[in-house]
MIRO-709491 format. One record per residue: residue in three letters; chain; x, y, z of N, C-alpha, C in turn. Coordinates in pm, 1 decimal. Example, Ala and Ser with C-alpha at 12.3 -4.5 7.8 and 13.67 -1.06 7.14 Angstrom:
BEGIN
  type  mol       npx       npy       npz      capx      capy      capz       cpx       cpy       cpz
   ALA    A    1319.0    -569.0     780.0    1230.0    -450.0     780.0    1320.0    -330.0     780.0
   SER    A    1285.0    -225.0     708.0    1367.0    -106.0     714.0    1290.0       3.0     787.0
//
This chain:
BEGIN
  type  mol       npx       npy       npz      capx      capy      capz       cpx       cpy       cpz
   MET    A   -4169.2    8783.5   10891.1   -4161.1    8732.7   10788.7   -4121.9    8635.4   10817.7
   THR    A   -4181.7    8534.0   10739.6   -4155.8    8324.5   10688.4   -4034.1    8346.1   10670.1
   GLU    A   -3928.8    8254.4   10660.1   -3885.4    8197.8   10585.9   -3847.6    8036.9   10578.1
   ILE    A   -3872.1    8071.0   10391.9   -3874.0    7966.2   10369.6   -3750.1    7882.7   10304.0
   VAL    A   -3739.0    7787.2   10309.0   -3630.2    7681.8   10269.4   -3655.7    7536.1   10160.3
   LEU    A   -3570.5    7612.2   10043.1   -3640.2    7494.8    9917.8   -3499.4    7402.5    9897.5
   VAL    A   -3539.6    7298.6    9924.2   -3449.4    7179.1    9908.5   -3490.5    7099.0    9790.5
   ALA    A   -3477.6    7083.3    9638.9   -3509.1    7031.0    9516.7   -3475.0    6876.6    9558.6
   GLY    A   -3512.8    6773.6    9490.3   -3509.3    6611.0    9490.5   -3394.9    6568.9    9432.1
   ALA    A   -3350.3    6494.3    9404.6   -3242.5    6388.2    9362.4   -3215.0    6453.9    9247.1
   LYS    A   -3117.3    6442.6    9199.2   -3010.5    6495.4    9053.8   -3072.7    6638.1    9042.5
   LEU    A   -3093.6    6734.0    9154.7   -3126.7    6895.0    9143.3   -3056.4    7006.7    9224.1
   GLY    A   -3042.4    7149.5    9210.0   -2983.9    7209.3    9302.7   -3061.1    7333.7    9363.1
   ALA    A   -3028.3    7423.4    9390.2   -3093.3    7568.4    9411.6   -3144.2    7588.9    9279.4
   TRP    A   -3105.5    7607.7    9211.7   -3146.3    7665.4    9050.9   -3282.1    7635.0    8980.2
   ALA    A   -3340.8    7479.6    9044.7   -3467.0    7403.1    9027.3   -3566.0    7526.3    9065.8
   TRP    A   -3513.6    7605.5    9184.6   -3634.4    7672.9    9236.8   -3643.6    7827.8    9148.7
   GLU    A   -3565.3    7855.3    9097.6   -3581.8    8019.9    9023.2   -3684.8    8031.5    8986.0
   ASP    A   -3766.9    7998.2    8932.1   -3930.9    8057.9    8875.2   -4018.1    8067.6    9011.5
   VAL    A   -3977.2    8015.3    9148.5   -4057.8    7951.6    9251.8   -4025.7    8075.5    9381.8
   VAL    A   -3841.9    8090.0    9373.5   -3816.1    8182.1    9472.4   -3888.8    8333.3    9459.7
   PRO    A   -3894.4    8407.4    9287.9   -3925.1    8565.8    9311.1   -4080.2    8571.0    9352.7
   GLU    A   -4139.7    8458.7    9336.6   -4302.4    8442.2    9410.9   -4328.2    8496.5    9560.2
   LEU    A   -4255.3    8366.7    9609.1   -4228.5    8405.4    9769.5   -4216.1    8478.8    9790.4
   ARG    A   -4076.8    8581.6    9685.9   -3995.1    8703.9    9782.5   -4131.2    8851.8    9740.0
   SER    A   -4217.0    8796.2    9644.4   -4290.0    8895.7    9593.2   -4369.9    8904.7    9725.8
   ALA    A   -4412.9    8810.0    9759.5   -4554.0    8741.6    9871.8   -4479.3    8775.5   10015.7
   GLY    A   -4372.5    8878.3   10026.4   -4322.5    8894.0   10162.9   -4241.5    8774.2   10211.8
   HIS    A   -4210.3    8675.1   10205.4   -4124.7    8584.4   10261.3   -3977.4    8570.1   10258.0
   GLY    A   -3884.1    8532.3   10309.8   -3785.5    8534.0   10291.1   -3762.9    8348.6   10195.3
   ALA    A   -3687.7    8360.8   10117.1   -3700.2    8253.2   10035.8   -3510.0    8163.3    9944.2
   HIS    A   -3501.8    8087.4   10049.3   -3337.2    8070.3   10029.2   -3369.8    7874.1    9932.4
   ALA    A   -3318.0    7885.5    9841.6   -3291.5    7778.2    9793.1   -3152.5    7739.4    9830.9
   LEU    A   -3156.0    7565.6    9836.6   -3016.3    7530.9    9890.7   -2999.9    7425.4    9762.8
   THR    A   -2840.0    7350.0    9751.8   -2791.9    7308.3    9674.0   -2710.0    7213.8    9804.1
   LEU    A   -2781.3    7045.5    9764.9   -2709.1    7004.7    9875.8   -2571.2    6939.1    9800.8
   SER    A   -2516.2    6867.4    9907.7   -2328.6    6810.5    9861.9   -2374.5    6723.9    9744.0
   GLY    A   -2266.1    6705.4    9715.2   -2262.7    6648.1    9540.6   -2305.3    6662.7    9443.6
   LEU    A   -2423.3    6793.6    9443.2   -2567.2    6812.3    9326.2   -2497.6    6960.6    9259.0
   ALA    A   -2531.0    6947.1    9170.6   -2509.6    7104.7    9140.2   -2397.1    7162.7    9098.6
   GLU    A   -2360.7    7275.8    9148.1   -2232.0    7398.5    9179.3   -2147.6    7259.5    9246.9
   LYS    A   -2184.7    7189.3    9366.8   -2110.4    7127.9    9445.3   -2154.2    6970.1    9419.3
   ARG    A   -2125.2    6925.9    9253.2   -2128.5    6799.5    9199.3   -1995.6    6739.8    9222.6
   GLY    A   -2025.1    6590.8    9230.6   -1902.2    6511.2    9205.5   -1861.8    6483.0    9387.5
   THR    A   -1883.2    6534.7    9436.2   -1843.7    6528.5    9591.7   -1946.0    6461.4    9693.4
   PRO    A   -1878.0    6300.1    9683.5   -1963.5    6161.4    9758.1   -2032.1    6236.1    9903.5
   ALA    A   -2148.7    6189.8    9937.7   -2242.7    6240.5   10049.1   -2319.1    6185.3   10051.0
   GLY    A   -2298.0    6138.2   10183.0   -2454.2    6038.8   10251.1   -2568.0    6119.5   10289.1
   LEU    A   -2673.7    6047.5   10317.1   -2788.8    6121.6   10411.1   -2751.3    6234.0   10520.0
   GLN    A   -2682.7    6146.3   10606.1   -2667.5    6224.4   10713.5   -2568.5    6370.2   10696.1
   THR    A   -2532.1    6383.8   10552.9   -2420.3    6554.5   10533.8   -2553.8    6580.0   10465.6
   HIS    A   -2609.1    6590.4   10343.4   -2800.1    6662.3   10359.2   -2839.3    6631.7   10437.2
   VAL    A   -2829.8    6613.8   10559.4   -2940.9    6659.8   10681.2   -2873.7    6760.3   10765.6
   ARG    A   -2720.3    6761.4   10744.3   -2610.3    6884.0   10807.3   -2614.6    7007.3   10695.1
   ASP    A   -2644.8    6970.4   10603.5   -2690.2    7064.6   10527.5   -2787.5    7131.2   10516.5
   ILE    A   -2840.0    7073.8   10521.9   -2988.5    7183.1   10559.7   -3012.4    7280.0   10718.3
   VAL    A   -2957.8    7172.7   10819.8   -2950.7    7232.9   10921.3   -2824.4    7337.0   10941.8
   ASP    A   -2752.6    7345.8   10918.0   -2583.9    7466.4   10857.7   -2676.6    7572.6   10842.4
   GLU    A   -2729.0    7553.8   10673.4   -2788.1    7680.6   10639.8   -2836.3    7775.3   10746.8
   VAL    A   -2989.6    7644.2   10785.9   -3063.1    7758.8   10883.3   -2969.9    7858.5   11026.7
   GLU    A   -2867.7    7740.4   11019.3   -2787.0    7854.8   11169.5   -2730.8    7925.6   11119.8
   ARG    A   -2667.0    7906.1   11009.2   -2584.2    7983.0   10956.8   -2657.5    8107.1   10911.5
   LEU    A   -2760.4    8117.2   10849.8   -2827.2    8252.2   10823.5   -2929.9    8276.9   10967.3
   ASP    A   -2932.4    8248.9   11028.6   -2997.3    8274.8   11147.4   -3144.9    8290.8   11135.5
   LEU    A   -3198.0    8185.8   11095.8   -3329.4    8164.9   11028.9   -3441.7    8158.9   11166.3
   ARG    A   -3520.8    8218.3   11150.5   -3629.3    8195.2   11246.5   -3787.8    8166.1   11150.3
   ASP    A   -3879.2    8128.6   11245.3   -4024.5    8088.6   11153.5   -4007.7    8020.1   11003.2
   VAL    A   -3954.9    7920.5   11068.4   -3845.5    7844.5   10959.5   -3968.8    7753.0   10848.4
   VAL    A   -4012.5    7748.6   10761.0   -4064.5    7653.4   10672.8   -3960.4    7563.4   10590.3
   LEU    A   -3994.3    7437.5   10619.0   -3871.6    7369.4   10483.9   -3938.8    7303.0   10456.4
   VAL    A   -3904.7    7332.8   10337.1   -3955.6    7231.8   10191.2   -3882.4    7116.9   10121.0
   GLY    A   -3952.3    7020.2   10159.9   -3859.0    6890.3   10019.2   -3940.1    6872.9    9909.8
   HIS    A   -3872.6    6840.3    9857.1   -3941.0    6798.1    9746.9   -3878.6    6654.4    9674.3
   SER    A   -3974.2    6546.3    9651.8   -3934.6    6419.0    9645.6   -3795.1    6362.7    9712.8
   TYR    A   -3653.6    6326.2    9690.6   -3615.8    6262.8    9774.8   -3558.8    6392.4    9896.7
   SER    A   -3550.2    6491.2    9897.6   -3542.2    6566.2   10005.2   -3621.8    6576.4   10099.7
   GLY    A   -3742.7    6484.2   10070.5   -3841.7    6496.8   10192.9   -3769.2    6437.1   10292.5
   ILE    A   -3653.4    6344.2   10277.0   -3608.8    6225.3   10388.6   -3509.0    6355.3   10482.5
   PRO    A   -3379.9    6399.0   10432.0   -3323.6    6464.6   10453.4   -3380.0    6590.5   10562.6
   VAL    A   -3513.1    6653.0   10469.5   -3507.0    6746.5   10543.5   -3629.5    6729.4   10662.3
   GLY    A   -3711.8    6586.3   10657.3   -3778.0    6556.1   10797.4   -3706.2    6518.7   10949.1
   GLN    A   -3602.1    6499.8   10858.0   -3496.0    6511.1   10959.4   -3443.1    6591.2   11062.3
   ALA    A   -3428.6    6700.1   10921.6   -3347.1    6863.1   10958.2   -3433.6    6917.3   11061.9
   ALA    A   -3576.6    6913.5   11010.2   -3695.2    6944.2   11062.7   -3725.3    6939.0   11285.2
   GLU    A   -3663.0    6788.4   11278.8   -3675.5    6809.0   11460.1   -3580.1    6822.4   11513.6
   ARG    A   -3478.7    6877.0   11409.8   -3313.5    6887.1   11472.2   -3301.1    7061.4   11467.2
   ILE    A   -3368.0    7130.3   11410.7   -3331.3    7268.2   11431.2   -3487.8    7327.8   11554.1
   GLY    A   -3519.2    7245.4   11610.4   -3601.7    7288.4   11735.5   -3743.8    7364.6   11697.4
   ASP    A   -3702.9    7497.3   11772.6   -3826.7    7599.0   11796.9   -3755.8    7698.7   11696.3
   ARG    A   -3687.2    7697.0   11632.4   -3707.1    7778.2   11453.2   -3789.7    7734.4   11376.3
   LEU    A   -3832.3    7610.1   11408.0   -3899.5    7547.0   11267.9   -4108.0    7665.1   11313.3
   LYS    A   -4134.3    7638.0   11184.0   -4289.7    7658.5   11165.6   -4372.1    7527.5   11076.7
   ARG    A   -4304.1    7509.4   11011.6   -4386.0    7389.1   10970.8   -4292.4    7313.1   10844.6
   VAL    A   -4332.3    7180.0   10781.1   -4287.0    7124.7   10707.8   -4351.6    7111.5   10600.9
   VAL    A   -4300.1    7105.9   10451.7   -4384.4    7102.7   10347.2   -4320.7    6977.7   10250.3
   TYR    A   -4337.9    6869.1   10222.4   -4331.1    6787.3   10154.0   -4380.5    6766.0   10020.2
   VAL    A   -4326.0    6821.2    9909.8   -4369.2    6855.9    9736.7   -4334.4    6669.4    9684.2
   ASP    A   -4474.5    6639.0    9704.3   -4467.8    6505.4    9616.3   -4340.9    6443.1    9713.8
   ALA    A   -4287.2    6384.9    9799.6   -4199.7    6410.6    9832.3   -4192.3    6235.9    9937.7
   SER    A   -4082.2    6182.0    9953.3   -4045.1    6074.6   10032.4   -4043.0    6149.4   10186.9
   VAL    A   -4085.0    6120.1   10314.5   -4109.7    6084.4   10398.9   -4017.3    6028.5   10491.2
   PRO    A   -3889.8    6061.6   10582.8   -3853.8    5990.8   10646.0   -3897.6    5875.4   10773.5
   ALA    A   -3854.4    5768.1   10784.9   -3888.0    5671.3   10866.6   -3756.6    5647.3   10911.2
   ASP    A   -3764.7    5598.1   11073.6   -3618.9    5650.3   11141.0   -3594.3    5447.9   11112.6
   GLY    A   -3483.0    5436.1   11042.1   -3383.0    5327.0   11041.6   -3424.0    5284.5   10890.7
   LYS    A   -3511.8    5365.9   10820.1   -3507.3    5323.1   10688.7   -3465.0    5414.9   10575.0
   SER    A   -3386.5    5381.7   10431.4   -3289.7    5474.4   10376.9   -3429.4    5496.9   10262.7
   PHE    A   -3398.8    5611.3   10143.5   -3500.0    5656.7   10087.0   -3532.7    5516.2    9954.6
   LEU    A   -3434.4    5414.1    9955.4   -3481.0    5300.1    9838.0   -3529.5    5203.6    9919.5
   TRP    A   -3575.8    5191.6   10047.4   -3639.5    5095.8   10136.6   -3782.0    5109.3   10082.0
   GLY    A   -3874.2    5008.8   10057.0   -3982.9    4950.0   10009.7   -4011.9    4954.4    9921.3
   TRP    A   -3925.1    4985.4    9800.0   -3962.1    5005.5    9671.6   -3880.8    4898.6    9582.8
   ASP    A   -3931.0    4842.1    9495.0   -3809.5    4787.7    9403.8   -3678.9    4886.6    9367.7
   SER    A   -3588.8    4858.7    9362.9   -3492.9    4938.1    9388.2   -3342.1    4906.3    9331.9
   ASP    A   -3390.0    4772.8    9268.0   -3281.6    4706.8    9213.3   -3161.6    4756.9    9135.8
   GLY    A   -3286.5    4816.5    9026.9   -3197.6    4888.6    8895.0   -3122.2    4991.2    8982.3
   VAL    A   -3211.3    5109.0    9094.7   -3108.4    5217.4    9112.7   -2972.7    5160.8    9178.0
   ARG    A   -2999.1    5067.4    9293.0   -2869.1    5013.7    9298.0   -2714.7    4989.6    9218.2
   ALA    A   -2842.2    4892.4    9123.9   -2686.5    4842.9    9025.7   -2644.2    4971.8    8905.7
   ALA    A   -2770.5    5118.0    8907.3   -2700.7    5175.8    8851.8   -2581.6    5280.2    8912.2
   ILE    A   -2604.3    5238.2    9034.0   -2496.5    5351.7    9117.9   -2379.7    5231.5    9165.9
   ALA    A   -2360.6    5148.1    9134.4   -2275.9    5072.7    9139.2   -2213.4    5044.9    8992.4
   GLU    A   -2255.8    5118.6    8880.0   -2184.9    5080.3    8772.2   -2154.2    5225.3    8752.8
   ASN    A   -2203.1    5342.6    8831.5   -2184.2    5475.0    8745.2   -2086.4    5514.4    8868.9
   GLY    A   -1974.0    5464.2    8941.7   -1879.7    5523.6    9082.7   -1960.3    5545.7    9190.9
   GLY    A   -2049.6    5478.3    9239.6   -2121.8    5530.1    9340.9   -2228.6    5656.1    9335.3
   PHE    A   -2264.9    5708.2    9219.2   -2362.3    5815.6    9193.0   -2459.4    5727.8    9098.8
   TRP    A   -2601.6    5785.7    9135.0   -2671.3    5791.0    9047.2   -2699.6    5874.8    8913.1
   GLN    A   -2727.9    5815.5    8828.2   -2703.0    5878.2    8721.8   -2784.5    5996.4    8679.7
   PRO    A   -2755.9    6115.9    8622.1   -2855.6    6223.7    8586.4   -2956.3    6171.7    8483.0
   PHE    A   -3092.1    6273.6    8496.4   -3188.5    6241.0    8432.9   -3165.8    6243.1    8294.7
   SER    A   -3236.8    6173.3    8177.6   -3257.5    6164.0    8096.4   -3403.2    6202.4    8010.1
   ALA    A   -3455.7    6241.4    7946.0   -3589.7    6276.9    7871.5   -3678.4    6174.7    7913.3
   GLU    A   -3656.3    6035.0    7905.4   -3774.3    6005.2    7881.1   -3786.6    5928.2    8021.3
   ASP    A   -3692.2    5996.7    8153.3   -3744.2    5929.0    8271.9   -3845.1    6061.3    8326.6
   LEU    A   -3899.7    6173.3    8226.5   -3963.5    6298.3    8298.3   -4072.1    6327.9    8200.1
   GLU    A   -4086.5    6180.3    8107.5   -4247.8    6213.1    8024.4   -4356.7    6153.2    8131.0
   GLY    A   -4465.3    6226.2    8101.5   -4619.3    6226.5    8128.0   -4632.6    6277.0    8291.3
   GLN    A   -4526.3    6381.6    8291.7   -4496.2    6470.9    8408.1   -4575.3    6565.4    8409.7
   GLY    A   -4646.5    6608.8    8294.5   -4703.8    6799.1    8262.8   -4581.4    6903.7    8210.0
   LEU    A   -4461.6    6810.5    8187.5   -4372.2    6907.4    8128.3   -4378.3    6945.0    8015.8
   THR    A   -4320.7    7082.4    7947.5   -4327.5    7124.4    7793.1   -4166.7    7071.7    7764.8
   ASP    A   -4183.2    7035.4    7656.3   -4073.3    7022.5    7589.3   -3916.2    7084.9    7626.8
   GLU    A   -3955.5    7224.0    7654.5   -3866.2    7301.1    7681.4   -3832.2    7311.1    7876.4
   GLN    A   -3912.9    7247.1    7906.4   -3918.1    7211.0    8098.3   -3784.9    7096.5    8095.8
   VAL    A   -3872.0    6972.9    7995.3   -3753.3    6872.7    8019.9   -3644.0    6885.3    7988.2
   ALA    A   -3602.6    6969.8    7847.9   -3476.7    7021.1    7796.4   -3394.9    7120.7    7939.4
   ARG    A   -3480.1    7177.7    8015.6   -3403.0    7252.6    8133.0   -3342.0    7138.2    8211.4
   ILE    A   -3410.2    7033.1    8265.6   -3421.7    6972.0    8368.0   -3263.8    6901.8    8316.8
   VAL    A   -3311.8    6826.8    8211.4   -3205.0    6753.2    8155.8   -3061.7    6782.9    8109.4
   ARG    A   -3067.0    6938.4    8131.1   -2951.7    7005.5    8088.1   -2831.9    7026.4    8220.8
   GLY    A   -2965.7    7078.5    8310.2   -2910.2    7144.3    8435.1   -2872.2    6999.6    8597.3
   ALA    A   -2974.1    6911.0    8506.0   -2906.2    6745.4    8631.3   -2808.0    6722.2    8656.6
   THR    A   -2797.0    6692.0    8772.4   -2608.3    6627.1    8816.6   -2633.6    6479.8    8812.5
   ALA    A   -2548.6    6397.7    8867.6   -2552.3    6260.4    8886.5   -2570.8    6307.5    9069.0
   HIS    A   -2665.3    6150.3    9081.4   -2660.5    6175.2    9282.1   -2609.0    6092.7    9368.9
   PRO    A   -2515.6    6177.3    9455.0   -2444.0    6070.2    9504.6   -2520.9    5962.6    9612.0
   GLY    A   -2478.4    5841.8    9566.1   -2596.7    5686.5    9624.4   -2580.0    5673.4    9755.2
   ALA    A   -2452.1    5705.6    9815.0   -2505.8    5688.3    9973.9   -2613.4    5748.4   10018.1
   SER    A   -2642.4    5874.7    9991.2   -2769.1    5965.8   10061.8   -2877.4    5851.6   10025.4
   LEU    A   -2909.0    5788.8    9919.4   -3015.6    5705.9    9893.2   -2998.4    5584.1    9934.1
   THR    A   -2896.5    5523.5   10009.5   -2901.9    5385.6   10081.3   -2867.4    5415.4   10227.2
   GLU    A   -2842.8    5523.6   10309.8   -2840.8    5523.5   10434.0   -2945.0    5558.1   10479.8
   PRO    A   -2976.8    5497.6   10627.8   -3069.5    5487.3   10701.3   -3127.2    5611.0   10768.0
   ALA    A   -3227.7    5657.5   10766.4   -3297.0    5771.2   10824.7   -3294.0    5808.5   10968.4
   ALA    A   -3252.2    5874.1   11057.0   -3227.5    5857.3   11152.7   -3352.5    6038.1   11295.7
   LEU    A   -3418.0    5951.0   11363.0   -3517.5    5978.7   11404.4   -3583.3    5963.5   11520.9
   THR    A   -3528.6    6093.6   11600.8   -3614.6    6054.9   11748.4   -3750.7    6097.1   11817.2
   ARG    A   -3828.7    6065.4   11678.0   -3971.1    6109.1   11715.1   -4060.8    6064.9   11569.7
   SER    A   -4192.5    6046.0   11541.3   -4233.0    6068.2   11459.4   -4284.6    6197.2   11365.0
   PRO    A   -4250.5    6176.6   11267.6   -4292.0    6303.7   11157.2   -4471.6    6346.2   11213.4
   ALA    A   -4519.6    6247.3   11239.5   -4658.4    6286.9   11220.5   -4685.9    6401.7   11370.9
   GLU    A   -4535.2    6390.2   11439.5   -4640.0    6514.5   11527.8   -4514.9    6654.1   11503.6
   LEU    A   -4510.3    6661.5   11385.7   -4488.4    6836.8   11342.1   -4528.7    6913.5   11230.4
   PRO    A   -4611.6    6990.1   11256.7   -4651.4    7078.9   11190.1   -4630.2    7089.0   11078.5
   THR    A   -4745.4    7001.1   10945.8   -4655.4    6965.6   10817.6   -4789.0    6991.0   10699.5
   THR    A   -4735.0    7025.7   10586.0   -4852.0    7001.6   10450.5   -4770.7    6862.2   10386.5
   TYR    A   -4862.6    6821.3   10299.8   -4820.8    6736.9   10210.9   -4878.4    6790.5   10065.8
   VAL    A   -4790.0    6804.4    9972.9   -4825.7    6830.0    9865.2   -4784.3    6714.6    9802.7
   LYS    A   -4952.7    6697.1    9701.4   -4941.5    6541.4    9593.0   -4993.1    6597.1    9483.4
   CYS    A   -4890.3    6590.3    9378.0   -4916.3    6615.6    9267.7   -4975.5    6485.2    9150.8
   LEU    A   -5048.3    6549.9    9131.6   -5150.7    6407.6    9052.7   -5134.0    6363.0    8970.6
   LEU    A   -5056.3    6347.7    8861.7   -5019.6    6318.8    8723.7   -4910.8    6172.1    8794.3
   ASP    A   -4885.9    6192.9    8909.4   -4741.6    6133.8    8973.5   -4798.3    6042.3    9013.2
   GLY    A   -4934.1    5973.2    9045.9   -5033.4    5900.7    9095.7   -5108.4    5929.4    9205.5
   PRO    A   -5281.6    5888.4    9182.8   -5357.2    5960.3    9258.1   -5365.6    6013.0    9391.0
   GLU    A   -5330.3    5904.7    9486.9   -5344.0    5905.2    9602.4   -5195.8    5873.8    9657.6
   PRO    A   -5179.3    5925.3    9779.4   -5041.9    5932.9    9833.2   -4984.7    5822.2    9897.0
   GLY    A   -4881.6    5707.1    9901.4   -4813.2    5645.3    9956.9   -4897.3    5607.0   10080.2
   ASP    A   -4890.1    5469.7   10133.6   -4984.2    5405.9   10247.8   -4855.3    5504.0   10382.9
   ASP    A   -4723.5    5482.9   10342.9   -4682.2    5549.9   10459.1   -4710.1    5692.3   10524.7
   VAL    A   -4763.6    5772.3   10379.2   -4796.5    5910.6   10411.1   -4947.0    5925.8   10443.0
   ALA    A   -5053.7    5860.8   10380.1   -5190.8    5853.0   10433.9   -5164.8    5798.9   10540.9
   GLU    A   -5123.9    5715.0   10610.1   -5075.2    5720.1   10755.7   -5089.5    5798.9   10849.2
   LEU    A   -4942.0    5914.0   10796.7   -4900.1    6036.0   10897.9   -5023.5    6142.3   10875.6
   LEU    A   -5105.8    6119.4   10742.7   -5186.4    6246.0   10719.6   -5304.9    6191.9   10847.9
   LYS    A   -5320.5    6078.9   10954.0   -5410.4    6073.5   11033.5   -5402.2    6209.3   11105.8
   SER    A   -5284.5    6254.1   11136.4   -5249.1    6326.2   11232.5   -5332.6    6477.9   11206.7
   GLU    A   -5360.9    6510.9   11331.7   -5431.3    6650.7   11304.6   -5346.0    6756.5   11265.6
   ARG    A   -5176.5    6744.7   11291.0   -5091.4    6820.2   11242.0   -5091.7    6822.0   11106.2
   TRP    A   -5115.2    6693.1   11033.5   -5085.3    6710.8   10875.2   -5200.1    6736.0   10798.3
   ARG    A   -5169.9    6819.3   10640.6   -5315.1    6809.9   10589.4   -5231.5    6780.5   10446.4
   LEU    A   -5346.8    6779.9   10383.5   -5312.4    6703.8   10219.9   -5369.6    6847.6   10115.5
   VAL    A   -5269.3    6890.1   10049.8   -5322.2    6952.7    9940.8   -5267.2    6862.5    9807.9
   GLU    A   -5356.9    6917.5    9682.4   -5319.0    6848.0    9547.4   -5305.3    6928.7    9478.0
   LEU    A   -5213.4    6855.2    9398.5   -5214.0    6997.1    9308.5   -5235.7    6906.6    9173.8
   ASP    A   -5250.3    6971.8    9052.8   -5324.1    6828.7    8900.7   -5209.8    6905.2    8843.9
   THR    A   -5047.5    6836.1    8835.3   -4968.2    6848.5    8770.0   -4844.3    6690.3    8780.8
   GLY    A   -4736.1    6705.7    8745.8   -4674.6    6608.4    8754.5   -4561.4    6619.9    8886.2
   HIS    A   -4493.5    6533.1    8889.7   -4360.1    6494.9    9014.7   -4260.5    6644.6    9021.1
   TRP    A   -4238.3    6712.1    8918.0   -4146.8    6836.9    8948.1   -4253.2    6955.8    8958.8
   PRO    A   -4342.2    7037.9    9001.8   -4400.0    7112.6    8985.4   -4317.2    7223.7    8993.8
   MET    A   -4233.7    7245.2    9090.8   -4171.0    7388.5    9023.0   -4071.1    7463.5    8881.5
   PHE    A   -4120.0    7318.5    8801.1   -4105.4    7371.1    8647.8   -4227.5    7369.3    8592.6
   SER    A   -4343.6    7301.6    8600.3   -4471.6    7310.9    8530.6   -4550.7    7378.5    8647.4
   ARG    A   -4567.5    7427.4    8745.5   -4672.3    7492.8    8790.6   -4625.5    7573.4    8857.2
   PRO    A   -4496.6    7635.6    8879.7   -4433.3    7735.4    9007.5   -4492.6    7810.7    9028.1
   ARG    A   -4608.2    7882.3    9008.9   -4672.4    8012.5    9070.2   -4774.5    7946.7    9130.5
   GLU    A   -4863.9    7795.9    9102.4   -4956.2    7729.9    9176.2   -4885.0    7697.9    9331.6
   LEU    A   -4741.7    7617.5    9248.3   -4668.2    7548.1    9423.3   -4645.3    7672.8    9479.5
   ALA    A   -4576.4    7818.1    9443.4   -4558.9    7909.0    9529.2   -4655.7    7978.7    9623.4
   ARG    A   -4809.0    7950.5    9534.9   -4911.1    7966.9    9620.6   -4948.3    7882.4    9765.7
   ILE    A   -4904.0    7781.4    9734.8   -4958.2    7672.7    9862.1   -4818.5    7681.4    9959.8
   LEU    A   -4704.2    7729.0    9891.5   -4603.7    7750.2   10000.0   -4631.8    7918.9   10086.1
   HIS    A   -4698.6    7994.6   10027.2   -4748.1    8111.2   10076.6   -4842.6    8059.7   10166.6
   GLU    A   -4931.6    7971.3   10133.0   -5046.6    7992.0   10250.2   -5015.6    7878.8   10321.5
   SER    A   -4912.5    7774.9   10323.8   -4870.6    7739.8   10460.1   -4763.9    7772.0   10522.7
   ALA    A   -4719.0    7922.2   10506.9   -4645.5    7983.3   10567.6   -4706.7    8113.5   10652.5
   VAL    A   -4802.8    8136.7   10613.4   -4938.7    8230.4   10695.1   -5008.8    8170.5   10819.6
//
């Protein structure tokens, strides 16, 4: 049985996978949704990027999981990509869901105009404020789904966004699926496009927005199932 560990992006917790987990379990997989430190039911706790990496590694080791597919959505691709190399032969595959991919020495905020995010973190006691409905527009979400995300989102520990990643090898060396959500842009970023040149990487496109665990949970579960077998 493949064990799938699911880590949602910024401002979200394990609850974000509620529509995906039953689909994976019905397909015969172990499915483990994880909340990172400082978010959802763990809200308010300051946490850096390496705290989040340890959260993932500790969960895999605590449950003694083998044949592990690590799934990182959005921001969580950064800690998931680091955890993937640290769990060694427990890893079966990495799946990035419209996610950022770690690069050694670079943070989540590296490479894009992040002045507004940095200012918001400074003004909000070290946390990136939760989503507003406007943040979620144009991403294939119903009004009910938008309300659900806004209701459940929590402020995100800012240090995890500014702390640099630490890798010992390129993510290109690990078996990986990259899920590109087309409403969030038709092409992967340049860094992902370069990694997709690796024979160990493959691209899957999903015709929805940046939060497919809400907008297309069954289709996303199918992709994760196909990545796990």
